[in-house]
LUMLUMVO-225910 format. One line per 5 residues: their letters; for each residue z, y, x of N, C-alpha, C, O. Coordinates in steps of 0.2 Angstrom, whole numbers, plus 5000, padded with zeros to 4 digits. Each point is the difference from the previous one (the first is absolute). Layout:
<nodes>
a> Z Y X Z Y X Z Y X Z Y X; ...
</nodes>
This chain:
<nodes>
mkhyf> 5099 4994 4973 4994 5001 5005 5000 5007 5002 5001 5004 4996; 4996 4997 5010 5000 5007 5002 4992 5002 5003 4998 4996 5005; 4998 5008 4993 4993 5001 5002 5002 5008 5004 5002 5005 4998; 4996 4993 5008 5000 5008 5004 4993 5002 5000 4995 4997 5002; 5005 5009 4995 4993 5002 4997 4999 5008 5003 5005 5004 5001
npmsr> 4987 4997 5000 4998 5007 4999 4993 5000 4998 4996 4996 5001; 5003 5008 4994 4992 4998 4997 4994 5003 5004 4994 5001 4998; 5009 5002 5008 4994 5002 5005 5000 4993 5005 4998 5001 5005; 5004 4995 4994 5000 4994 5004 4997 4993 4996 4998 5001 4994; 5001 4994 5009 4998 4994 4998 5006 4996 4995 4999 4996 4995
aittd> 5007 5007 5005 5004 4998 4995 4997 5001 4993 5002 4998 4995; 4993 5007 5006 4996 5000 4991 4997 4994 4998 5000 4998 4994; 4999 4999 5010 4998 4993 4997 5005 4995 4997 4999 4998 4995; 5007 5001 5009 5006 4996 4998 5003 5004 4995 5003 4996 4996; 4997 5010 5002 5001 5003 4995 4996 4998 4994 5002 5000 4994
wmlke> 4992 4999 5007 4995 4998 4995 5003 4992 4997 5002 4999 4995; 4998 4998 5010 5004 4994 4999 5004 4998 4997 5000 4996 4996; 5006 5009 5005 5006 4998 4997 4999 5004 4992 5004 4999 4995; 4992 5005 5004 4997 5002 4994 4997 4996 4995 5002 5001 4995; 4994 4994 5009 4996 4995 4995 5005 4995 4998 5000 4997 4995
ldvqh> 5006 5001 5011 5004 4995 4999 5005 5003 4994 5002 4997 4995; 4999 5010 5005 5006 5003 4995 5006 4996 5002 5003 4997 4995; 5000 5003 5010 5007 4998 5002 5004 5005 5002 4998 5006 5002; 5009 4993 4997 5003 5006 5003 5002 5000 5007 5002 4995 5003; 4997 5011 5000 5002 5000 5006 5002 5007 5001 4998 5005 4996
erihi> 5005 4997 5011 5001 5006 5001 4995 5003 5006 4999 4997 5005; 4998 5009 4993 4996 5002 5003 5004 5006 5005 5004 5004 4998; 4994 4996 5010 5003 5004 5004 4995 5005 5003 4996 4997 5004; 5004 5009 4995 4996 5004 5003 5001 5002 5007 5004 5003 5002; 4993 4995 5001 5000 5002 5008 4994 5007 5001 4994 5000 5000
dlaak> 5010 5005 5002 4997 5005 5002 4996 5000 5007 5003 5001 5006; 4991 4998 4994 4995 4999 5006 5000 5007 5005 4999 5000 5006; 5001 5005 4989 4999 5007 5004 5007 5001 5004 5000 5002 5006; 5005 4997 4990 5006 4999 5004 5002 4996 5004 5006 5001 5003; 4990 4995 4999 5000 4993 5004 5006 4995 5000 5002 4997 5004
enntp> 5000 5003 4988 5005 4995 4998 4998 4992 5002 5005 4996 5000; 4988 5003 5001 4998 4994 5003 5001 4999 5007 5000 4994 5002; 5002 5011 5002 5002 4998 5007 5007 5001 5001 5001 5003 5006; 5005 4995 4990 5007 5002 5000 5001 4994 5003 4996 4995 4998; 5010 5004 5006 5003 4993 5001 4999 4995 4995 4997 4995 4999
efrri> 5008 5009 4996 5001 4995 4993 4993 4997 4999 5000 4994 5000; 4995 5010 4998 4995 4996 4997 4997 4997 5005 4998 4995 4998; 5001 5006 5008 4997 4995 5006 5005 4994 4999 4997 4994 5001; 5008 5006 4998 5005 4993 5001 4996 4995 4993 5000 4994 4999; 4996 5012 4996 4999 4994 4995 4992 4999 5001 4998 4994 4997
npmgk> 4997 5009 5006 4995 4999 5002 4998 5005 5007 4997 5006 5001; 5005 4988 5004 4998 5005 5006 4993 5003 5001 4999 5005 5004; 4997 4992 4993 4992 5004 5001 5001 5008 4998 4997 5004 5003; 5008 4997 4991 5002 5006 4998 4994 5003 4994 4998 5005 4999; 4999 4988 4999 4995 5002 4995 5001 4998 4994 5005 4996 4999
lpvlv> 4992 5006 4995 5000 4999 4993 4995 4997 4997 4994 5002 5001; 5007 4992 4995 5006 4999 4996 5005 4995 5003 5000 4997 5005; 5004 5002 4991 5006 4996 5002 5003 4997 4993 5000 5003 4995; 5001 4992 5005 5005 4998 4994 5006 4994 5003 4999 4995 5004; 5006 5008 4993 5006 4996 5002 5003 4996 4994 5001 5002 4995
dgdtv> 4999 4992 5006 5002 4997 4994 5007 4995 5002 5000 4995 5004; 5005 5008 4993 5006 4996 5006 5000 5001 5006 5002 5005 5003; 4997 4989 4999 5000 5000 5009 4995 5000 5002 4999 5001 5006; 4995 4998 4990 4993 4999 5001 4996 5007 5002 4999 5003 4995; 4998 4999 5010 4997 5006 5002 4992 4996 5000 4998 4995 5002
vtevf> 4999 5009 4995 4992 4999 4999 4998 5006 5002 5002 5005 4998; 4992 4995 5007 4996 5005 5001 4993 5000 5001 4998 4994 5002; 4997 5009 4997 4993 4999 5001 4997 5000 4992 5002 4995 4997; 4995 5009 5000 4997 5001 4994 4998 4993 4996 5001 4998 4994; 4995 4998 5011 4998 4994 4998 5006 4994 4999 4999 4997 4995
aicay> 5006 5003 5009 5005 4996 5000 5005 5002 4994 5003 4996 4997; 4997 5009 5003 5004 5002 4994 4997 4998 4993 5003 4997 4996; 4990 5005 5002 4999 4997 4995 4999 4993 4999 4999 4998 4994; 5000 4997 5011 5000 4993 5000 5008 4999 4998 5000 4996 4995; 5004 5005 5008 5007 5000 4998 5001 5002 4995 5003 4995 4997
ladkf> 4997 5008 5000 5001 5004 4993 4996 4995 4995 5002 4999 4995; 4992 4999 5006 4996 4996 4996 5003 4994 4998 5001 4998 4994; 5003 4999 5013 5003 4994 5000 5007 5000 4998 5003 4995 4998; 5000 5010 5002 5007 5001 4998 5001 5000 4991 5005 4998 4997; 4989 5005 5000 4999 5000 4993 4994 4996 4997 4995 5002 4998
pekqm> 5006 4991 5003 4994 4996 4997 4999 5001 4994 4994 5000 4997; 5011 5001 4999 4999 5002 4992 4996 5006 4999 4998 5001 4994; 4999 5003 5012 4997 5007 4996 4992 4996 5002 4995 5003 4999; 5004 4993 5004 4993 4997 5001 4996 5003 5006 4993 5000 5000; 5010 5003 5004 4997 5005 5004 4996 4995 5007 4996 5003 5004
apais> 5005 4990 4995 4998 4997 5007 4999 4994 4996 5002 4999 4994; 4993 4996 5008 4999 4994 4999 5006 4995 5002 5002 5000 5005; 5000 4995 4990 5005 4995 5003 4997 4998 5006 4994 4999 5001; 5012 4999 5002 4999 4998 5008 4997 4994 5000 4996 4999 5005; 5003 4996 4990 4997 4993 5000 4993 5002 4997 4996 4995 4999
seerg> 5002 5012 4998 4995 5001 4998 4994 4998 5005 5001 5001 5006; 4992 4998 4992 4995 5000 5005 4998 5007 5001 4997 5002 5006; 5004 5003 4990 4997 5007 5000 5005 5004 5007 4998 5005 5003; 5008 4991 4999 5003 5003 5005 4998 5002 5007 5002 5004 5003; 4992 4991 4998 4997 5002 5007 4996 5006 4999 5001 5004 5004
ayyry> 4994 4997 4991 4998 5006 4999 5005 5006 4999 4998 5006 5001; 5007 4993 4997 5006 5006 4998 5000 5002 5007 4999 5006 5002; 5003 4989 5003 5003 5002 5007 4994 5003 5003 5000 5006 5002; 4995 4991 4997 4993 5005 5003 5001 5007 4998 4999 5005 5005; 5001 4996 4989 5000 5007 4998 5005 5005 5002 4999 5006 5001
lfvag> 5008 4990 5000 5005 5004 5004 5000 5002 5007 5001 5005 5003; 4996 4989 5000 4999 5002 5006 4995 5002 5005 5000 5003 5005; 4993 4996 4991 4993 5005 5003 5003 5007 4999 4999 5004 5005; 5005 4999 4989 4999 5007 5001 5005 5002 5005 4999 5006 5001; 5007 4992 5002 5004 5002 5006 4996 4997 5007 5000 5004 5006
ntiep> 4998 4991 4994 4997 4997 5007 4994 5001 5000 4997 5001 5006; 4999 5001 4989 4992 5002 5003 4998 5007 4998 4996 5003 5003; 5006 4998 4990 4995 5007 4998 5003 5006 5002 4997 5005 5002; 5010 4994 4998 5005 5007 5002 4999 5001 5007 4999 5006 5002; 5002 4989 5002 4999 5000 5008 4993 5004 5001 4999 5004 5004
aftla> 4996 4994 4993 4992 5002 5001 5000 5007 4999 4998 5004 5004; 5004 4997 4989 4998 5006 4998 5004 5006 5004 4998 5006 5000; 5009 4992 5002 5003 5005 5003 4997 5002 5007 5000 5005 5003; 4999 4990 5000 4996 5000 5006 4994 5004 4999 4998 5003 5005; 4998 4998 4990 4994 5001 5000 5002 5010 4997 4996 5004 5002
acgye> 5010 4996 4994 5001 5007 4998 5002 5004 5008 4999 5006 5001; 5003 4989 5003 5002 5005 5005 4993 5001 5006 5001 5002 5006; 4995 4996 4992 4994 5002 5004 4998 4993 5005 4996 4999 5005; 5008 4997 4993 4999 4994 5006 4996 4993 4997 5000 4998 4995; 4998 5000 5011 4996 4993 4999 5004 4994 5004 5002 5002 5005
hpepv> 4998 4993 4993 5004 4995 5005 4993 4998 5005 4994 4999 4998; 5008 5001 5008 4994 4999 5004 4997 4992 5000 4995 4999 5002; 5010 4996 4996 4997 4994 4999 5003 4997 4994 5005 4997 5000; 4992 5005 4994 5003 4999 4992 5001 4992 4999 5005 4999 4997; 4992 4996 5006 5001 4993 5000 5007 4999 5001 5003 4998 4996
tagwg> 4999 5005 5011 5007 4999 5001 5005 5002 4996 5006 4998 5001; 4992 5008 4993 5006 5002 4997 5000 4997 4994 4995 4999 4997; 5011 4999 4999 5001 4997 4993 4996 5002 4995 4997 4997 4996; 5001 5009 5005 4996 5002 4994 4993 5001 5000 4997 5002 4996; 5000 4996 5011 4993 5000 5001 4998 5008 5000 5002 5004 5004
dlsrv> 4994 4997 4992 4996 5007 5001 4999 5003 4993 5002 4997 4995; 4995 5009 5004 5002 5003 4994 4994 4997 4995 5001 4999 4994; 4994 4998 5009 4995 4997 4994 5003 4995 4997 5000 4999 4994; 5003 4997 5010 5002 4993 4998 5007 5002 4996 5001 4996 4995; 5002 5009 5005 5005 5002 4996 4997 5002 4993 5003 4998 4994
httie> 4992 5006 5007 4998 5002 4993 4996 4995 4995 4999 5000 4994; 4999 4994 5011 4997 4995 4998 5004 4995 4996 4998 4998 4995; 5009 5002 5008 5006 4997 4997 5004 5003 4993 5004 4998 4996; 4994 5008 5005 5004 5004 4995 4994 4999 4994 5003 5000 4994; 4990 5001 5006 4996 4998 4995 5000 4994 4997 4999 4999 4994
emtpe> 5001 4995 5010 5001 4994 4998 5006 4997 4996 5000 4995 4996; 5006 5010 5005 5007 4998 4999 5001 5004 4993 5003 4998 4995; 4994 5007 5005 5000 5004 4993 4998 4997 4995 4994 4998 5000; 5010 5001 4994 4999 4997 4994 4994 5004 4996 5000 5006 4999; 4995 4991 4998 4996 5005 4996 5003 5002 4993 4999 5006 4998
tgwal> 5005 4989 4999 5004 5003 4995 5008 4998 5001 5002 4996 5004; 5002 5007 4991 5007 4998 5000 5003 5001 5007 4999 5005 5004; 5006 4988 4998 5004 5002 5007 4998 4994 5006 4996 4996 4999; 5008 5006 5006 4998 4995 5007 4999 4993 4996 4995 4997 4999; 5010 5001 5000 5000 4993 4997 4998 4997 4992 5001 4994 4998
gddft> 4995 5010 5000 4998 4999 4994 5002 5007 4995 5000 5006 5000; 5003 4990 4994 5002 5004 4994 5006 5003 5000 5001 5005 4998; 5005 4991 5007 5006 5003 5001 5001 5004 5007 4998 4998 5005; 5004 5010 4993 5002 5002 5005 5007 5000 5004 5005 4999 4997; 4994 5000 5010 5005 4998 5004 5001 5003 5006 4996 5004 5003
aadvv> 5010 4995 5000 5001 5004 5006 4994 5000 5007 5001 5003 5005; 4993 4993 4993 4994 5001 5004 4997 5006 4999 5000 5004 5005; 4999 4997 4988 4997 5007 4998 5004 5006 5003 4997 5004 5002; 5010 4995 4997 5003 5007 5003 4999 5001 5008 4999 5005 5003; 5000 4988 5000 4999 5001 5007 4993 5002 5001 4999 5006 5003
fggll> 4998 4991 4995 4992 4999 5002 4996 5006 4996 4995 5003 5003; 5008 4998 4992 4996 5004 4995 5005 5008 5003 4996 5005 5000; 5009 4995 5001 5003 5006 5001 4998 5003 5008 4999 5006 5001; 4999 4989 5003 4998 5002 5007 4993 5002 4999 5000 5006 5002; 4995 4992 4994 4992 5002 4997 5002 5008 4997 4997 5005 5001
dfaat> 5007 4994 4996 5002 5008 4997 5000 5005 5003 4997 5005 5000; 5010 4994 5006 5001 5003 5004 4994 5002 5005 4999 5006 5001; 4997 4989 5001 4995 5002 5006 4993 5004 4995 4996 5005 5002; 5004 4993 4992 4995 5005 4996 5003 5008 5000 4996 5004 5002; 5010 4997 4996 5003 5004 4999 4999 5005 5008 4999 5006 5000
fkwme> 5003 4992 5005 5000 5003 5006 4994 5000 5005 4999 5002 5005; 4996 4995 4991 4992 4999 5002 4999 4996 5006 4996 5001 5005; 5009 4995 4995 4999 4994 5005 4994 4995 4999 4998 4996 5005; 5000 5005 4988 4994 4996 4998 4997 5004 4994 5004 5003 4996; 4989 4995 5004 4996 5002 4993 5000 4994 4998 4996 4995 5002
pspkv> 5008 5005 4992 4999 4993 4996 4995 4999 4997 4996 5004 4998; 5001 4987 5001 4994 5001 4995 5002 4999 4993 5006 5000 4998; 4990 5001 4998 5000 5000 4993 5005 4994 4998 5004 5001 4995; 4996 4994 5007 5005 4994 4999 5007 5002 5002 5005 5001 4996; 4994 5001 5011 5008 5002 5003 5004 5007 4995 5006 5000 4999
aayie> 4989 5004 5000 5002 5006 4996 5002 4998 4991 5004 5003 4997; 4993 4991 5002 5002 5000 4992 5006 4997 5001 5005 5001 4995; 4997 4994 5010 5007 4996 5002 5006 5005 5001 5005 4999 4998; 4993 5007 5005 5005 5005 5002 4999 5004 4993 5004 5004 4999; 4993 4996 4998 5000 5004 4993 5006 4996 4995 5004 5003 4997
rirqr> 4995 4990 5003 5003 4996 4995 5007 5000 5003 5004 5001 4996; 4998 4998 5011 5006 5003 5003 5004 5005 4997 5005 4999 4997; 4990 5006 5005 5004 5008 4998 5001 5001 4991 5003 5004 4998; 4994 4992 5000 5001 5000 4991 5009 4997 4998 5002 5000 4995; 5001 4996 5011 5004 4996 4997 5007 5006 5001 5001 5003 5005
payqa> 5003 4997 4989 5006 5004 4998 5005 5000 5008 5002 5006 5003; 4998 4988 4999 5005 5000 5007 4998 5005 5005 5004 5003 5003; 4989 4996 4998 4997 5002 5005 5000 5008 4999 5003 5003 5004; 4995 5000 4990 5000 5006 4998 5006 5003 5002 5001 5005 5003; 5005 4991 4994 5006 5003 5001 5002 5001 5007 5002 5006 5003
shsaf> 4998 4989 5001 5001 5001 5008 4996 5005 5002 5002 5004 5004; 4992 4997 4995 4995 5005 5003 4999 5007 4997 4995 5004 5001; 5009 4996 4995 5000 5006 4996 5001 5007 5004 4999 5006 4997; 5003 4994 5008 5000 5006 5005 4993 5001 5003 4999 5005 5003; 4997 4990 4996 4993 5000 5004 4995 5002 4994 4995 5002 5002
s> 5006 4999 4991 4996 5000 4995 4997 5007 4999 4996 5002 4995
</nodes>
């Protein structure tokens, strides 16, 4: 497997996921300042010219949350996802997809100083509903799915960590405590050491 990476990109989350899994892979550093992500060679791998990208044989996976889901399913013995037949799978999918489909778009728009003119027509609604959703979905103790840390925590918790770090939100005590539990994980610390 090849992981196309730069620590100043969203690839930090997929790097963290790979460290949680402790699986062998080749890290390929893409120099964003030198615009290596815009070369024809890289654009053949990912036409968006974005990081991260995971190449596993002939399979190319882009998008942070898709890569985390792919890796969790590729290595089921690492137990980073509930079994496909598990009743927990629905909640797991919700954590994976609410992050990219709802939370990040709403926060990105707000960080740019924009407000959707008709929030009911946007897939993410409005910031008030996003904050309520975050509060309701954040676990009081442990992890998103209970006692077991999974890719849902890398995705959902990782985005909350990012949002708090870059002042996209002021976390409630419950959310702040969850983020702190995330930050105590050795794999998180190894992947985020440049920001410590």
